[in-house]
C-alpha positions in Angstrom: 15.1 12.5 -40.8 14.7 14.4 -37.6 15.7 12.8 -34.3 13.0 11.5 -32.0 13.0 13.5 -28.8 12.0 11.6 -25.6 9.5 13.3 -23.3 11.1 15.8 -20.9 10.2 17.0 -17.4 7.2 19.0 -18.6 5.7 15.9 -20.2 6.3 13.8 -17.1 4.6 16.5 -14.9 1.7 16.6 -17.4 1.3 12.8 -17.2 1.3 12.9 -13.4 -1.3 15.7 -13.3 -3.5 13.6 -15.7 -3.1 10.5 -13.5 -4.0 12.6 -10.4 -7.1 13.9 -12.2 -8.2 10.3 -13.0 -7.7 9.2 -9.3 -9.7 12.2 -8.1 -12.6 11.4 -10.4 -12.7 7.8 -9.0 -14.6 8.7 -5.9 -14.6 5.3 -4.3 -10.9 4.7 -5.1 -10.1 8.1 -3.6 -12.2 7.9 -0.5 -12.2 4.3 0.6 -8.4 3.9 1.2 -8.5 7.0 3.4 -12.0 6.8 5.0 -11.8 3.0 5.9 -8.6 3.3 7.9 -9.9 6.4 9.7 -13.1 4.6 10.5 -11.2 1.6 11.9 -9.0 4.0 13.9 -11.8 5.8 15.5 -13.9 2.7 16.2 -11.0 1.0 18.0 -9.6 4.0 19.8 -11.9 3.9 22.7 -11.4 0.1 23.1 -7.7 0.5 23.0 -7.7 2.6 26.1 -4.9 4.7 27.4 -3.1 2.2 29.6 0.7 2.2 29.0 2.0 -1.0 27.5 5.7 -0.2 27.1 7.9 2.9 26.6 4.9 5.2 27.3 3.0 3.7 24.3 -0.5 2.3 24.5 -2.5 -0.3 22.5 -3.6 2.5 20.2 0.1 3.2 19.4 1.4 -0.3 19.3 -1.4 -2.1 17.4 -4.1 0.1 16.0 -1.9 2.7 14.2 0.4 0.0 12.6 -2.7 -1.8 11.4 -4.2 1.5 10.0 -1.0 2.4 8.2 -0.8 -1.1 6.6 -4.4 -0.9 5.5 -3.7 2.4 3.7 -0.7 1.0 1.8 -2.4 -2.3 1.0 -5.7 -0.9 -0.3 -4.0 1.6 -2.6 -1.2 -0.8 -3.7 -3.1 -4.0 -4.2 -6.6 -2.8 -5.1 -6.6 0.8 -6.6 -3.4 1.0 -8.7 -3.9 -2.4 -10.5 -7.5 -1.4 -11.6 -6.2 1.8 -13.3 -3.4 -0.1 -15.1 -5.8 -2.9 -16.2 -8.2 -0.2 -17.5 -5.4 1.5 -19.5 -4.4 -1.8 -21.1 -8.0 -2.9 -21.8 -8.9 0.4 -23.5 -5.7 0.3 -25.6 -4.0 3.4 -24.1 -0.8 1.5 -23.4 -0.7 0.1 -26.9 -1.2 3.5 -28.5 1.5 5.0 -26.3 3.9 2.4 -27.5 4.0 3.9 -31.0 4.6 7.5 -29.7 7.7 9.1 -28.2 6.0 8.6 -24.9 6.6 5.1 -23.5 3.8 3.2 -21.9 6.1 3.0 -18.9 5.3 6.7 -18.3 1.8 5.7 -17.4 3.0 3.1 -15.0 5.4 5.4 -13.3 3.0 8.3 -13.2 0.3 6.0 -11.6 2.8 4.8 -9.0 3.8 8.4 -8.2 0.2 9.5 -7.8 -0.8 6.5 -5.7 2.3 7.0 -3.6 1.2 10.6 -2.9 -2.3 9.3 -2.0 -0.8 6.7 0.4 1.4 9.3 2.1 -1.6 11.7 2.5 -3.7 8.8 3.9 -1.0 7.9 6.4 -0.3 11.5 7.4 -4.1 12.2 7.8 -4.6 9.1 10.0 -1.6 9.9 12.1 -2.7 13.5 12.6 -6.2 12.5 13.6 -4.7 9.9 16.0 -2.4 12.3 17.7 -4.6 15.4 17.9 -8.0 13.8 18.5 -7.2 10.5 20.1 -4.0 11.1 22.1 -1.7 8.8 20.2 2.1 9.0 20.4 4.8 8.9 17.7 7.0 5.8 17.4 9.9 5.6 19.7 12.2 4.9 16.7 11.0 7.3 14.0 13.7 6.5 11.5 13.1 2.8 11.4 9.4 3.4 11.3 9.7 5.5 8.2 11.9 2.8 6.7 9.4 0.1 7.4 6.6 2.2 5.9 8.7 2.6 2.7 9.4 -1.1 2.6 5.8 -1.9 3.2 4.8 0.4 0.3 7.3 -1.3 -2.0 6.0 -4.8 -1.1 2.3 -3.8 -1.5 2.9 -2.0 -4.8 4.9 -5.0 -6.1 2.0 -7.3 -5.3 -0.3 -4.8 -7.0 1.8 -4.9 -10.1 1.4 -8.7 -10.1 -2.4 -8.2 -10.0 -2.2 -5.6 -12.9 0.0 -8.1 -14.9 -2.3 -11.0 -14.5 -5.8 -9.4 -14.5 -7.4 -9.4 -18.0 -10.0 -6.6 -17.2 -10.4 -3.7 -14.7 -13.2 -5.6 -12.9 -11.1 -8.7 -12.5 -8.2 -6.5 -11.2 -10.5 -5.2 -8.5 -11.8 -8.7 -7.7 -8.3 -10.2 -7.5 -7.1 -7.2 -5.5 -9.9 -7.5 -3.0 -9.4 -11.2 -2.6 -5.6 -10.6 -2.1 -6.2 -7.8 0.3 -8.7 -9.6 2.5 -6.8 -12.8 2.4 -3.5 -11.2 3.5 -5.4 -9.0 6.0 -7.3 -12.0 7.6 -4.0 -13.8 8.2 -2.2 -10.6 9.2 -4.6 -9.3 11.9 -7.1 -7.2 10.1 -10.1 -8.9 11.8 -8.5 -9.3 15.2 -5.3 -10.6 16.7 -3.5 -13.5 15.0 -3.6 -15.3 18.3 -7.1 -16.5 17.5 -5.9 -18.3 14.3 -4.5 -21.8 14.3 -0.8 -21.8 14.9 0.3 -22.6 11.3 -2.0 -19.8 9.9 -0.8 -17.4 12.5 2.9 -18.1 11.6 2.1 -17.8 7.9 0.3 -14.5 8.5 3.3 -13.1 10.3 5.5 -13.9 7.3 3.2 -12.5 4.7 3.6 -8.8 3.9 0.5 -7.6 5.6 1.3 -9.2 8.9 5.0 -8.5 8.6 4.2 -4.8 8.1 2.0 -4.6 11.1 4.5 -6.4 13.3 7.5 -4.4 12.1 5.7 -1.1 12.7 4.6 -2.2 16.1 8.2 -2.9 17.1 9.3 0.5 15.9 6.5 2.1 18.0 7.7 0.3 21.1 11.3 1.1 20.4 12.3 -2.6 20.0 14.6 -3.9 17.3 12.7 -4.9 14.2 12.7 -8.6 13.6 14.8 -9.4 10.6 12.2 -12.0 9.5 9.6 -9.2 9.0 12.0 -7.0 7.0 13.1 -10.0 4.9 9.4 -10.9 4.2 8.7 -7.3 2.9 11.9 -7.2 0.9 11.3 -10.6 -0.7 7.7 -9.7 -1.5 8.9 -6.5 -3.2 11.6 -8.1 -5.2 9.6 -11.3 -6.1 6.5 -9.3 -6.9 8.4 -6.9 -9.2 10.1 -9.8 -11.0 6.8 -11.7 -11.6 5.1 -8.5 -12.8 8.0 -7.7 -15.2 7.7 -11.2 -16.7 4.0 -11.4 -17.2 2.9 -7.7 -17.7 1.4 -7.1 -21.1 1.0 -3.8 -22.8 -2.1 -5.0 -24.8 
Protein backbone atom coordinates (compact mmCIF):
# COMPACT_ATOMS: atom_id res chain seq x y z
CA UNK A 1 0.00 0.00 0.00
CA UNK A 2 1.46 3.34 -1.01
CA UNK A 3 1.91 6.01 1.62
CA UNK A 4 -0.51 8.92 1.71
CA UNK A 5 1.25 12.17 0.96
CA UNK A 6 -0.01 15.28 2.64
CA UNK A 7 -0.47 18.41 0.50
CA UNK A 8 2.71 20.38 -0.08
CA UNK A 9 3.40 24.08 -0.59
CA UNK A 10 2.01 24.06 -4.13
CA UNK A 11 -1.29 22.66 -2.89
CA UNK A 12 -1.49 25.31 -0.19
CA UNK A 13 -0.82 28.08 -2.71
CA UNK A 14 -3.46 26.65 -5.03
CA UNK A 15 -5.99 26.59 -2.20
CA UNK A 16 -5.19 30.20 -1.30
CA UNK A 17 -5.58 31.28 -4.94
CA UNK A 18 -8.95 29.53 -5.13
CA UNK A 19 -10.11 31.23 -1.94
CA UNK A 20 -8.94 34.58 -3.27
CA UNK A 21 -10.95 33.99 -6.46
CA UNK A 22 -14.05 33.21 -4.37
CA UNK A 23 -13.63 36.44 -2.38
CA UNK A 24 -13.14 38.50 -5.54
CA UNK A 25 -16.33 37.06 -7.06
CA UNK A 26 -18.31 38.09 -3.96
CA UNK A 27 -18.64 41.74 -4.97
CA UNK A 28 -20.41 42.94 -1.83
CA UNK A 29 -18.03 41.08 0.46
CA UNK A 30 -15.07 42.52 -1.39
CA UNK A 31 -16.22 46.12 -1.70
CA UNK A 32 -18.16 46.85 1.50
CA UNK A 33 -15.32 46.22 4.02
CA UNK A 34 -13.15 48.65 2.05
CA UNK A 35 -15.68 51.17 0.70
CA UNK A 36 -17.65 51.62 3.94
CA UNK A 37 -14.62 52.59 6.07
CA UNK A 38 -13.43 54.95 3.29
CA UNK A 39 -16.86 56.57 3.16
CA UNK A 40 -16.87 57.06 6.93
CA UNK A 41 -13.33 58.45 6.74
CA UNK A 42 -14.15 61.00 4.04
CA UNK A 43 -17.48 62.02 5.58
CA UNK A 44 -15.91 62.69 8.98
CA UNK A 45 -12.65 64.23 7.81
CA UNK A 46 -14.00 67.76 7.37
CA UNK A 47 -15.82 67.65 10.71
CA UNK A 48 -12.66 66.41 12.43
CA UNK A 49 -10.84 69.61 11.50
CA UNK A 50 -7.11 70.19 11.72
CA UNK A 51 -6.87 71.48 15.28
CA UNK A 52 -4.05 69.80 17.16
CA UNK A 53 -5.18 67.76 20.17
CA UNK A 54 -1.89 66.31 21.40
CA UNK A 55 1.56 65.47 20.02
CA UNK A 56 0.72 67.16 16.71
CA UNK A 57 -2.22 64.81 16.13
CA UNK A 58 -5.76 65.89 15.31
CA UNK A 59 -9.23 64.41 15.83
CA UNK A 60 -8.84 62.70 12.45
CA UNK A 61 -5.72 60.95 13.71
CA UNK A 62 -6.84 60.14 17.24
CA UNK A 63 -10.43 59.07 16.68
CA UNK A 64 -11.46 58.68 13.04
CA UNK A 65 -8.54 56.55 11.81
CA UNK A 66 -8.66 54.12 14.78
CA UNK A 67 -12.40 53.74 14.17
CA UNK A 68 -11.87 53.13 10.43
CA UNK A 69 -9.16 50.53 11.05
CA UNK A 70 -11.39 48.70 13.50
CA UNK A 71 -14.33 48.71 11.07
CA UNK A 72 -12.15 47.08 8.41
CA UNK A 73 -11.01 44.26 10.69
CA UNK A 74 -14.46 43.74 12.22
CA UNK A 75 -16.43 43.58 8.96
CA UNK A 76 -14.03 41.10 7.40
CA UNK A 77 -13.51 39.01 10.52
CA UNK A 78 -17.04 38.91 11.93
CA UNK A 79 -19.20 39.11 8.78
CA UNK A 80 -17.31 38.05 5.65
CA UNK A 81 -15.15 35.13 6.69
CA UNK A 82 -17.86 33.22 8.63
CA UNK A 83 -20.24 33.37 5.66
CA UNK A 84 -17.71 31.62 3.41
CA UNK A 85 -17.00 28.91 5.96
CA UNK A 86 -20.70 28.33 6.63
CA UNK A 87 -21.26 28.00 2.87
CA UNK A 88 -18.49 25.43 2.56
CA UNK A 89 -19.97 23.38 5.38
CA UNK A 90 -23.54 23.62 4.07
CA UNK A 91 -22.51 22.64 0.54
CA UNK A 92 -20.55 19.61 1.81
CA UNK A 93 -17.13 20.84 0.70
CA UNK A 94 -15.59 20.38 4.15
CA UNK A 95 -17.07 16.89 4.49
CA UNK A 96 -15.71 15.81 1.10
CA UNK A 97 -12.27 17.19 1.88
CA UNK A 98 -12.21 15.11 5.06
CA UNK A 99 -11.84 11.89 3.02
CA UNK A 100 -9.00 13.23 0.86
CA UNK A 101 -5.35 13.89 1.70
CA UNK A 102 -6.35 17.56 1.89
CA UNK A 103 -7.67 18.37 5.35
CA UNK A 104 -10.75 20.60 5.75
CA UNK A 105 -8.48 22.75 7.91
CA UNK A 106 -6.77 23.80 4.67
CA UNK A 107 -9.91 25.67 3.67
CA UNK A 108 -10.10 27.40 7.05
CA UNK A 109 -6.46 28.44 6.96
CA UNK A 110 -6.64 29.55 3.32
CA UNK A 111 -9.75 31.63 4.02
CA UNK A 112 -8.06 33.24 7.02
CA UNK A 113 -4.98 34.06 4.92
CA UNK A 114 -7.05 35.59 2.11
CA UNK A 115 -9.25 37.60 4.46
CA UNK A 116 -6.14 38.75 6.33
CA UNK A 117 -4.68 40.02 3.06
CA UNK A 118 -7.97 41.80 2.37
CA UNK A 119 -7.92 43.42 5.81
CA UNK A 120 -4.33 44.60 5.37
CA UNK A 121 -5.14 46.04 1.94
CA UNK A 122 -8.20 47.81 3.38
CA UNK A 123 -6.18 49.32 6.22
CA UNK A 124 -3.32 50.38 3.94
CA UNK A 125 -5.75 51.96 1.44
CA UNK A 126 -7.61 53.86 4.17
CA UNK A 127 -4.37 55.11 5.71
CA UNK A 128 -2.97 56.13 2.32
CA UNK A 129 -6.10 58.13 1.44
CA UNK A 130 -6.10 59.72 4.90
CA UNK A 131 -2.47 60.81 4.66
CA UNK A 132 -2.31 61.90 1.02
CA UNK A 133 -5.77 63.41 0.62
CA UNK A 134 -6.86 64.42 4.11
CA UNK A 135 -3.62 65.41 5.83
CA UNK A 136 -3.61 62.68 8.47
CA UNK A 137 -0.48 61.76 10.43
CA UNK A 138 1.02 58.38 11.35
CA UNK A 139 0.81 57.18 14.95
CA UNK A 140 3.45 58.48 17.32
CA UNK A 141 4.16 54.90 18.42
CA UNK A 142 4.21 52.93 15.16
CA UNK A 143 5.36 49.62 16.68
CA UNK A 144 2.64 49.44 19.34
CA UNK A 145 0.07 50.53 16.74
CA UNK A 146 1.00 47.62 14.49
CA UNK A 147 0.82 45.30 17.50
CA UNK A 148 -2.65 46.56 18.44
CA UNK A 149 -3.87 46.08 14.86
CA UNK A 150 -2.56 42.51 14.88
CA UNK A 151 -4.24 41.82 18.23
CA UNK A 152 -7.46 43.40 17.00
CA UNK A 153 -7.42 41.16 13.92
CA UNK A 154 -6.89 38.10 16.11
CA UNK A 155 -9.84 39.07 18.33
CA UNK A 156 -12.21 39.84 15.44
CA UNK A 157 -11.29 36.67 13.57
CA UNK A 158 -11.78 34.57 16.70
CA UNK A 159 -15.26 36.04 17.07
CA UNK A 160 -15.85 35.32 13.40
CA UNK A 161 -14.87 31.69 13.91
CA UNK A 162 -17.46 31.48 16.70
CA UNK A 163 -20.07 32.76 14.23
CA UNK A 164 -18.93 30.18 11.65
CA UNK A 165 -19.08 27.43 14.27
CA UNK A 166 -22.61 28.23 15.43
CA UNK A 167 -24.32 29.40 12.22
CA UNK A 168 -26.19 26.57 10.45
CA UNK A 169 -26.40 28.31 7.06
CA UNK A 170 -24.53 31.03 5.12
CA UNK A 171 -27.46 33.43 5.47
CA UNK A 172 -27.62 32.91 9.21
CA UNK A 173 -23.86 33.47 9.41
CA UNK A 174 -24.29 36.85 7.70
CA UNK A 175 -27.22 37.72 9.96
CA UNK A 176 -25.40 36.75 13.16
CA UNK A 177 -22.28 38.53 11.96
CA UNK A 178 -24.20 41.73 11.21
CA UNK A 179 -25.90 41.67 14.61
CA UNK A 180 -22.57 41.07 16.31
CA UNK A 181 -20.81 43.78 14.31
CA UNK A 182 -23.43 46.47 14.90
CA UNK A 183 -23.90 45.45 18.53
CA UNK A 184 -20.19 45.68 19.29
CA UNK A 185 -19.89 48.81 17.14
CA UNK A 186 -22.79 50.61 18.82
CA UNK A 187 -21.20 50.06 22.23
CA UNK A 188 -17.71 50.82 20.93
CA UNK A 189 -18.28 54.20 19.31
CA UNK A 190 -19.34 53.33 15.76
CA UNK A 191 -22.32 55.72 15.87
CA UNK A 192 -20.67 58.44 17.92
CA UNK A 193 -18.67 58.78 21.08
CA UNK A 194 -19.33 56.39 23.94
CA UNK A 195 -19.87 59.42 26.17
CA UNK A 196 -23.46 59.61 24.95
CA UNK A 197 -24.17 56.11 26.28
CA UNK A 198 -25.28 55.33 29.85
CA UNK A 199 -22.24 54.82 32.04
CA UNK A 200 -22.59 51.02 32.39
CA UNK A 201 -22.94 50.58 28.61
CA UNK A 202 -20.03 52.93 27.94
CA UNK A 203 -17.83 50.91 30.29
CA UNK A 204 -18.96 47.64 28.73
CA UNK A 205 -18.27 49.00 25.26
CA UNK A 206 -14.73 49.96 26.25
CA UNK A 207 -14.07 46.41 27.44
CA UNK A 208 -15.54 44.69 24.38
CA UNK A 209 -13.16 44.12 21.44
CA UNK A 210 -14.50 46.86 19.14
CA UNK A 211 -14.22 49.62 21.72
CA UNK A 212 -10.96 48.23 23.10
CA UNK A 213 -9.45 48.26 19.61
CA UNK A 214 -10.48 51.87 18.95
CA UNK A 215 -9.23 53.05 22.34
CA UNK A 216 -5.91 51.21 22.11
CA UNK A 217 -5.21 52.51 18.60
CA UNK A 218 -6.10 56.04 19.69
CA UNK A 219 -3.57 55.80 22.50
CA UNK A 220 -0.79 54.67 20.14
CA UNK A 221 -1.61 57.56 17.79
CA UNK A 222 -1.24 60.02 20.66
CA UNK A 223 1.95 58.40 21.91
CA UNK A 224 0.38 57.40 25.22
CA UNK A 225 0.93 54.02 26.89
CA UNK A 226 -1.75 51.57 25.85
CA UNK A 227 -4.11 50.73 28.70
CA UNK A 228 -3.49 47.13 29.77
CA UNK A 229 -7.25 46.63 30.11
CA UNK A 230 -7.72 47.17 26.37
CA UNK A 231 -4.94 44.76 25.48
CA UNK A 232 -6.35 42.22 27.92
CA UNK A 233 -9.81 42.57 26.38
CA UNK A 234 -8.48 41.86 22.87
CA UNK A 235 -6.30 38.98 24.05
CA UNK A 236 -9.11 37.35 26.05
CA UNK A 237 -11.49 37.74 23.09
CA UNK A 238 -8.98 36.06 20.79
CA UNK A 239 -8.26 33.14 23.12
CA UNK A 240 -11.83 32.63 24.32
CA UNK A 241 -13.28 32.94 20.82
CA UNK A 242 -10.79 30.47 19.38
CA UNK A 243 -11.53 28.02 22.20
CA UNK A 244 -15.30 28.21 21.74
CA UNK A 245 -14.96 27.84 17.97
CA UNK A 246 -12.73 24.79 18.39
CA UNK A 247 -15.31 23.11 20.64
CA UNK A 248 -18.40 23.81 18.55
CA UNK A 249 -17.13 23.92 14.96
CA UNK A 250 -18.65 21.18 12.79
CA UNK A 251 -17.28 19.95 9.45
CA UNK A 252 -20.73 18.86 8.23
